[in-house]
RODO-2510 file (C-alpha; in nm, 4 decimals, decimal comma):
residues 282
     n   res          X          Y          Z
     1     x    -3,5216    -1,5158     1,6841
     2     x    -3,1471    -1,5770     1,6796
     3     x    -2,9448    -1,6087     1,3587
     4     x    -2,5951    -1,5652     1,2237
     5     x    -2,5600    -1,4343     0,8684
     6     x    -2,2739    -1,3637     0,6356
     7     x    -2,2512    -0,9941     0,5571
     8     x    -2,4264    -0,8452     0,2527
     9     x    -2,4860    -0,4891     0,1335
    10     x    -2,7997    -0,4485     0,3440
    11     x    -2,6361    -0,5774     0,6609
    12     x    -2,3199    -0,3764     0,5974
    13     x    -2,5006    -0,0542     0,6796
    14     x    -2,6353    -0,2044     0,9986
    15     x    -2,2937    -0,3312     1,1041
    16     x    -2,1362     0,0059     1,0284
    17     x    -2,3863     0,1850     1,2498
    18     x    -2,3118    -0,0671     1,5266
    19     x    -1,9354    -0,0082     1,5005
    20     x    -1,9581     0,3699     1,4880
    21     x    -2,1568     0,3764     1,8158
    22     x    -1,8364     0,2828     1,9973
    23     x    -1,5712     0,3958     1,7518
    24     x    -1,3013     0,3940     2,0172
    25     x    -1,3167     0,0139     2,0528
    26     x    -1,4124    -0,0607     1,6942
    27     x    -1,1919     0,1650     1,4792
    28     x    -0,9916    -0,1255     1,3331
    29     x    -1,3013    -0,3258     1,2492
    30     x    -1,4534    -0,0186     1,0816
    31     x    -1,1383     0,0112     0,8704
    32     x    -1,1747    -0,3515     0,7625
    33     x    -1,5412    -0,2964     0,6768
    34     x    -1,4916     0,0266     0,4797
    35     x    -1,1586    -0,0447     0,3124
    36     x    -1,1082    -0,4187     0,2929
    37     x    -1,4564    -0,5730     0,2603
    38     x    -1,5324    -0,7741     0,0507
    39     x    -1,2033    -0,8015    -0,1433
    40     x    -0,9803    -0,9042     0,1506
    41     x    -1,1975    -0,9196     0,4589
    42     x    -1,5252    -1,1027     0,5191
    43     x    -1,7781    -1,0541     0,7999
    44     x    -2,0610    -1,2452     0,9647
    45     x    -2,2951    -1,1022     1,2256
    46     x    -2,5085    -1,2413     1,5098
    47     x    -2,8585    -1,0952     1,5543
    48     x    -3,1292    -1,1642     1,8079
    49     x    -3,4766    -1,0172     1,7559
    50     x    -3,3268    -0,7813     1,4956
    51     x    -3,0610    -0,6516     1,7370
    52     x    -2,6956    -0,6980     1,6452
    53     x    -2,5096    -0,8753     1,9297
    54     x    -2,1736    -0,9688     1,7879
    55     x    -1,9708    -1,0277     1,4742
    56     x    -1,6706    -1,2005     1,3239
    57     x    -1,4196    -1,0607     1,0761
    58     x    -1,2073    -1,2916     0,8667
    59     x    -0,8939    -1,2148     0,6672
    60     x    -0,8222    -1,5236     0,4601
    61     x    -0,7299    -1,3992     0,1114
    62     x    -0,3585    -1,4342     0,1893
    63     x    -0,2682    -1,7617     0,3659
    64     x     0,0396    -1,5967     0,5109
    65     x    -0,1580    -1,3160     0,6685
    66     x    -0,4844    -1,4673     0,7820
    67     x    -0,6774    -1,4188     1,1011
    68     x    -1,0194    -1,4254     1,2642
    69     x    -1,1558    -1,1756     1,5191
    70     x    -1,4642    -1,2640     1,7213
    71     x    -1,6486    -0,9909     1,9210
    72     x    -1,9587    -1,0681     2,1304
    73     x    -2,1682    -0,9096     2,4047
    74     x    -2,1739    -1,2180     2,6316
    75     x    -2,0641    -1,5815     2,6667
    76     x    -2,3638    -1,7298     2,4830
    77     x    -2,3194    -1,4935     2,1893
    78     x    -1,9463    -1,5786     2,1746
    79     x    -2,0114    -1,9535     2,1771
    80     x    -2,2594    -1,9178     1,8924
    81     x    -2,0069    -1,7202     1,6877
    82     x    -1,7280    -1,9681     1,7634
    83     x    -1,9509    -2,2639     1,6712
    84     x    -2,0503    -2,0919     1,3452
    85     x    -1,6811    -2,0257     1,2670
    86     x    -1,6046    -2,3937     1,3060
    87     x    -1,9133    -2,5132     1,1138
    88     x    -1,8497    -2,2796     0,8204
    89     x    -1,4800    -2,3673     0,8033
    90     x    -1,3406    -2,0228     0,8924
    91     x    -1,1286    -2,1704     1,1710
    92     x    -0,9372    -2,3836     0,9225
    93     x    -0,8755    -2,0933     0,6826
    94     x    -0,6799    -1,8747     0,9249
    95     x    -0,3507    -1,8894     1,1126
    96     x    -0,4591    -1,6717     1,4059
    97     x    -0,7633    -1,5985     1,6175
    98     x    -0,8000    -1,2917     1,8396
    99     x    -1,0776    -1,2776     2,1006
   100     x    -1,1586    -1,0852     2,4228
   101     x    -0,9673    -1,2549     2,7018
   102     x    -1,2819    -1,3247     2,9052
   103     x    -1,3839    -1,5902     2,6482
   104     x    -1,0474    -1,7652     2,6286
   105     x    -1,1501    -2,0720     2,8319
   106     x    -1,4058    -2,1663     2,5633
   107     x    -1,1563    -2,1501     2,2819
   108     x    -0,8934    -2,3496     2,4748
   109     x    -1,1494    -2,6175     2,5688
   110     x    -1,2901    -2,6555     2,2185
   111     x    -0,9784    -2,6079     2,0071
   112     x    -0,7346    -2,7476     2,2666
   113     x    -0,4592    -2,4937     2,2041
   114     x    -0,2935    -2,2400     2,4372
   115     x    -0,3165    -1,8682     2,3775
   116     x    -0,0992    -1,5622     2,4315
   117     x    -0,2408    -1,2590     2,6180
   118     x    -0,2590    -0,9408     2,4105
   119     x    -0,3225    -0,5839     2,5316
   120     x    -0,5019    -0,3053     2,3518
   121     x    -0,3226     0,0068     2,4791
   122     x    -0,4075     0,3735     2,4355
   123     x    -0,2728     0,7239     2,4880
   124     x    -0,5093     1,0207     2,5062
   125     x    -0,3989     1,3708     2,4062
   126     x    -0,2964     1,5522     2,7179
   127     x    -0,1885     1,2352     2,9003
   128     x     0,1432     1,2012     2,7161
   129     x     0,4529     1,2138     2,9319
   130     x     0,7894     1,3625     2,8385
   131     x     0,8698     1,2916     2,4745
   132     x     1,2272     1,1807     2,4025
   133     x     1,3660     1,2265     2,0532
   134     x     1,7263     1,1261     2,1010
   135     x     1,8254     1,0711     1,7362
   136     x     1,7482     1,2019     1,3900
   137     x     1,3869     1,1154     1,2959
   138     x     1,1997     1,1904     0,9766
   139     x     0,8883     1,0825     0,7924
   140     x     0,9393     0,7847     0,5597
   141     x     0,8123     0,7409     0,2031
   142     x     0,8510     0,5390    -0,1135
   143     x     1,2275     0,5920    -0,1270
   144     x     1,2559     0,4107     0,2077
   145     x     1,0676     0,0932     0,1151
   146     x     1,3841    -0,1174     0,0670
   147     x     1,5208    -0,0158     0,4084
   148     x     1,1865    -0,0800     0,5766
   149     x     1,1569    -0,4226     0,4122
   150     x     1,5091    -0,5216     0,5164
   151     x     1,4325    -0,4220     0,8753
   152     x     1,1168    -0,6338     0,8798
   153     x     1,2959    -0,9294     0,7264
   154     x     1,5367    -0,9178     1,0179
   155     x     1,2427    -0,9262     1,2566
   156     x     1,0933    -1,2308     1,0814
   157     x     1,4164    -1,4228     1,0812
   158     x     1,5180    -1,3449     1,4385
   159     x     1,1928    -1,3440     1,6326
   160     x     0,9348    -1,5633     1,4558
   161     x     0,9186    -1,9405     1,4748
   162     x     0,9218    -2,1473     1,1540
   163     x     0,5411    -2,1699     1,1670
   164     x     0,5113    -1,7947     1,2148
   165     x     0,7510    -1,6922     0,9388
   166     x     0,4927    -1,7303     0,6670
   167     x     0,2651    -1,4976     0,8618
   168     x     0,5580    -1,2556     0,8904
   169     x     0,5972    -1,2497     0,5139
   170     x     0,2357    -1,1354     0,4908
   171     x     0,3108    -0,8508     0,7308
   172     x     0,6053    -0,7411     0,5130
   173     x     0,3856    -0,7333     0,2029
   174     x     0,1171    -0,5370     0,3880
   175     x     0,3685    -0,2747     0,5003
   176     x     0,5183    -0,2439     0,1511
   177     x     0,1724    -0,1748     0,0081
   178     x     0,0819     0,0891     0,2647
   179     x     0,3751     0,3347     0,2673
   180     x     0,1638     0,5981     0,0893
   181     x    -0,1562     0,5288     0,2901
   182     x    -0,0264     0,5441     0,6460
   183     x     0,2028     0,7617     0,8554
   184     x     0,5575     0,6280     0,8794
   185     x     0,8422     0,7683     1,0856
   186     x     1,1983     0,6372     1,0925
   187     x     1,4864     0,6871     1,3319
   188     x     1,8372     0,6910     1,1869
   189     x     2,1615     0,6163     1,3725
   190     x     2,4860     0,6592     1,1788
   191     x     2,2794     0,7116     0,8604
   192     x     2,1175     0,3682     0,9063
   193     x     1,7483     0,3102     0,9520
   194     x     1,7448     0,1852     1,3133
   195     x     1,3726     0,1847     1,3896
   196     x     1,0414     0,2686     1,2252
   197     x     0,6778     0,3042     1,3246
   198     x     0,3671     0,2812     1,1073
   199     x     0,0278     0,4323     1,2018
   200     x    -0,3170     0,4112     1,0458
   201     x    -0,4680     0,7612     1,0405
   202     x    -0,7905     0,6826     0,8523
   203     x    -1,0439     0,7557     1,1256
   204     x    -0,9778     1,0719     1,3263
   205     x    -0,9759     1,1346     1,6187
   206     x    -0,8212     0,7854     1,6576
   207     x    -0,4844     0,6625     1,5289
   208     x    -0,3653     0,3022     1,5377
   209     x     0,0018     0,2032     1,5538
   210     x     0,0245    -0,1331     1,3816
   211     x     0,4009    -0,1776     1,3329
   212     x     0,7072    -0,0838     1,5379
   213     x     1,0450    -0,2503     1,5097
   214     x     1,4078    -0,1648     1,5964
   215     x     1,7124    -0,3288     1,4434
   216     x     1,8588    -0,5790     1,6866
   217     x     2,2120    -0,4350     1,7055
   218     x     2,0709    -0,0865     1,7611
   219     x     1,8191    -0,1705     2,0349
   220     x     1,8342    -0,0009     2,3782
   221     x     1,9825     0,3122     2,2248
   222     x     1,6652     0,5206     2,2270
   223     x     1,5606     0,4597     1,8644
   224     x     1,2127     0,3197     1,9380
   225     x     1,1180     0,5866     2,1893
   226     x     1,2433     0,8468     1,9405
   227     x     1,0147     0,7354     1,6541
   228     x     0,7096     0,6973     1,8804
   229     x     0,7789     1,0338     2,0397
   230     x     0,8030     1,1917     1,6940
   231     x     0,4724     1,0293     1,5942
   232     x     0,3038     1,1607     1,9105
   233     x     0,4471     1,5072     1,8466
   234     x     0,3134     1,5038     1,4878
   235     x    -0,0347     1,3841     1,5834
   236     x    -0,0994     1,5788     1,9025
   237     x     0,0984     1,9014     1,8521
   238     x     0,0988     1,9590     1,4772
   239     x    -0,2461     1,8254     1,3846
   240     x    -0,5785     1,9117     1,5407
   241     x    -0,7904     1,6153     1,4276
   242     x    -0,6331     1,3422     1,6458
   243     x    -0,6720     1,2928     2,0231
   244     x    -0,6003     0,9249     2,0901
   245     x    -0,3394     0,6691     1,9757
   246     x    -0,4025     0,2960     2,0093
   247     x    -0,1952    -0,0194     1,9566
   248     x    -0,1850    -0,3889     2,0294
   249     x     0,1099    -0,5291     2,2276
   250     x     0,1772    -0,8775     2,3628
   251     x     0,1318    -0,8788     2,7406
   252     x     0,4637    -1,0551     2,7959
   253     x     0,6675    -0,8065     2,5894
   254     x     0,7935    -0,6212     2,8962
   255     x     1,0437    -0,3879     2,7159
   256     x     0,7659    -0,2641     2,4858
   257     x     0,5254    -0,2136     2,7757
   258     x     0,7963    -0,0209     2,9588
   259     x     0,8504     0,2040     2,6565
   260     x     0,4837     0,2763     2,6093
   261     x     0,4149     0,3350     2,9801
   262     x     0,7011     0,5863     2,9918
   263     x     0,5197     0,7807     2,7211
   264     x     0,1842     0,7608     2,9042
   265     x     0,0093     0,4648     2,7389
   266     x    -0,2397     0,2581     2,9434
   267     x    -0,4296    -0,0674     2,8860
   268     x    -0,7798    -0,0264     2,7399
   269     x    -0,8809    -0,3936     2,6940
   270     x    -0,7237    -0,7393     2,7108
   271     x    -0,7454    -1,0044     2,4367
   272     x    -0,6098    -1,3512     2,3743
   273     x    -0,4306    -1,4509     2,0540
   274     x    -0,4141    -1,8085     1,9217
   275     x    -0,1647    -1,8928     1,6482
   276     x    -0,1259    -2,1579     1,3753
   277     x    -0,4937    -2,2552     1,4045
   278     x    -0,5156    -2,4601     1,0879
   279     x    -0,2303    -2,6820     1,2057
   280     x    -0,3474    -2,7377     1,5641
   281     x    -0,7252    -2,7751     1,5353
   282     x    -0,8664    -3,1226     1,4769
***
């Protein structure tokens, strides 16, 4: 018997066990399940003969920061999850969809929109290359929220399209609310916050970098590599509980890929991202 069900308390335990079995690939989804469900994130799962075969996670509480992830074991499972997402209206509630790249042809055929390749990258402890802290770097806190926000506003204005700017505002709000919950490092040049990095450290031994940005007029001066190097130094040399750092990066962001590869990061898995779903899908 095959069925897709919206998550409830009984199924939550089953989904958590499923995610923990491969924590390396599922650490972000586990965070959503433990910390954000059901207030901000919603889940649905696909089961066949009582075996869990895939799931979807939906963030739709904030229209400016809404997305859908679909994870499945094979093409048939993915198509069932995608069909369910359309039937239940999840597709029209979100601005972005993220899926494993091997299923991208189905999304593009059904939704008739192009995607952007996205890489899940990782760095294992011991594989890091030479760290380069070229400028003054320190940990950031509540006193730095205004500077962090101003830096992100520059990113939204300079690099996001008009359709994406609302999504960017959601990112800013998320960062503002998480200064005390994550690990933030900032690089300063001439007493100005030039670059900052934010990492989620909830589930050792894994860490997830979810934000990195450098002020435009201070780029290519070593600020970004300085903050990431400081983060690696903190996690791998000063703490014992962490042994791998992960992050998402757009495949076509060559400067970012160059930076991460110089520090030892490699690609773990490829995804496809689709934006502005509720404006393109008919």
